[in-house]
C-alpha positions as CSV (number, residue, x, y, z in Angstrom):
1,X,13.1,-15.7,-13.0
2,X,10.3,-16.8,-10.6
3,X,7.2,-18.5,-11.9
4,X,3.9,-17.0,-10.7
5,X,0.4,-18.5,-11.1
6,X,-2.6,-16.2,-10.9
7,X,-6.2,-17.2,-9.9
8,X,-7.0,-18.2,-13.4
9,X,-4.2,-20.7,-13.3
10,X,-2.2,-18.7,-15.8
11,X,1.6,-19.1,-15.4
12,X,3.8,-16.1,-15.7
13,X,7.6,-15.9,-15.8
14,X,8.5,-12.6,-14.2
15,X,11.2,-10.8,-12.3
16,X,9.0,-7.8,-11.7
17,X,8.5,-7.4,-7.9
18,X,5.4,-5.3,-8.3
19,X,3.7,-8.0,-10.5
20,X,4.5,-10.7,-8.0
21,X,3.1,-8.6,-5.2
22,X,-0.1,-7.9,-7.1
23,X,-0.5,-11.6,-8.1
24,X,0.1,-12.7,-4.5
25,X,-2.9,-10.7,-3.4
26,X,-5.2,-12.8,-5.6
27,X,-4.7,-15.9,-3.4
28,X,-5.9,-14.5,0.0
29,X,-9.7,-14.5,0.6
30,X,-11.2,-11.1,1.0
31,X,-12.8,-11.9,4.4
32,X,-9.4,-12.6,6.0
33,X,-7.7,-9.5,4.6
34,X,-7.0,-6.2,6.4
35,X,-8.4,-3.1,4.6
36,X,-6.9,0.3,4.4
37,X,-9.7,1.5,6.6
38,X,-8.6,-0.9,9.3
39,X,-5.0,0.1,9.1
40,X,-5.0,3.9,8.8
41,X,-6.3,6.6,11.1
42,X,-8.9,8.1,8.7
43,X,-9.9,10.8,11.1
44,X,-6.3,12.2,11.1
45,X,-6.1,11.8,7.3
46,X,-9.3,13.8,6.9
47,X,-7.7,16.7,8.8
48,X,-4.6,16.8,6.6
49,X,-6.2,15.9,3.2
50,X,-5.9,18.6,0.6
51,X,-7.7,18.8,-2.7
52,X,-5.3,18.9,-5.7
53,X,-5.1,18.8,-9.4
54,X,-1.5,17.6,-9.5
55,X,-0.4,14.3,-10.8
56,X,3.1,14.7,-9.4
57,X,4.9,16.7,-6.7
58,X,8.4,16.6,-5.3
59,X,7.3,18.1,-1.9
60,X,6.9,15.2,0.6
61,X,4.4,17.1,2.7
62,X,2.2,18.0,-0.3
63,X,2.5,14.4,-1.5
64,X,1.3,13.0,1.8
65,X,-1.6,15.5,1.8
66,X,-2.5,14.4,-1.8
67,X,-2.3,10.7,-0.7
68,X,-4.7,11.5,2.2
69,X,-7.1,13.2,-0.1
70,X,-7.1,10.4,-2.7
71,X,-7.6,7.8,0.1
72,X,-10.5,9.7,1.7
73,X,-12.2,10.5,-1.6
74,X,-11.9,6.9,-2.9
75,X,-15.2,5.4,-4.0
76,X,-15.0,2.1,-2.1
77,X,-12.8,0.0,0.1
78,X,-11.2,-1.8,-2.8
79,X,-10.0,1.6,-4.2
80,X,-8.7,2.6,-0.8
81,X,-6.8,-0.7,-0.6
82,X,-5.4,-0.3,-4.0
83,X,-4.2,3.3,-3.2
84,X,-2.5,2.1,0.0
85,X,-1.0,-1.0,-1.7
86,X,0.4,1.0,-4.6
87,X,2.0,3.5,-2.1
88,X,3.6,0.7,-0.1
89,X,4.9,-1.1,-3.2
90,X,6.4,2.1,-4.5
91,X,8.0,3.0,-1.2
92,X,9.5,-0.5,-0.7
93,X,10.3,-1.6,-4.2
94,X,13.8,-3.1,-4.4
95,X,14.8,-2.5,-0.8
96,X,15.9,-4.9,1.9
97,X,13.7,-6.2,4.7
98,X,15.3,-3.9,7.2
99,X,14.9,-0.8,5.0
100,X,11.3,-1.7,4.3
101,X,10.6,-1.9,8.0
102,X,12.1,1.6,8.5
103,X,10.0,2.9,5.7
104,X,6.8,1.4,7.2
105,X,7.7,2.9,10.6
106,X,8.0,6.3,9.0
107,X,4.6,5.9,7.3
108,X,3.0,4.7,10.5
109,X,4.3,7.8,12.3
110,X,3.1,10.1,9.5
111,X,-0.4,8.4,9.5
112,X,-0.6,8.3,13.3
113,X,-1.3,4.6,13.2
114,X,0.1,1.3,14.5
115,X,3.2,-0.1,12.8
116,X,2.0,-3.7,13.3
117,X,-1.2,-3.0,11.2
118,X,0.8,-1.4,8.4
119,X,3.3,-4.3,8.4
120,X,0.5,-6.9,8.3
121,X,-1.2,-5.0,5.4
122,X,2.2,-4.9,3.6
123,X,2.7,-8.6,4.1
124,X,-0.7,-9.5,2.7
125,X,0.2,-7.3,-0.4
126,X,3.3,-9.4,-0.9
127,X,5.8,-6.9,0.4
128,X,9.0,-8.1,2.1
129,X,8.8,-7.1,5.8
């Protein structure tokens, strides 16, 4: 199991990929980081966003509309970053580098944005790309 140290210098023994990804984010200064606002085409997401009261759906189109709504309605940049980071972590968890790149290409097409920006955001979140 890998050893991970957080910003409080606490040592963790973990095999959980999501935990490692979250702790990896703690080491990069905020000024040097990409934000979800920089990565995604918010104008496009505003056009497809749909208000919802669902916590879960199996329809991919509805799920993407819910993601867009949650991202647009987020209170601040930190919340938007967390929403995008959680989506990326869930989409790529346990997959190979090649598969992760394909997933990110698909997301870039759906969001009408640049794949390089999404890949850079994913890298800063500790995702294998």
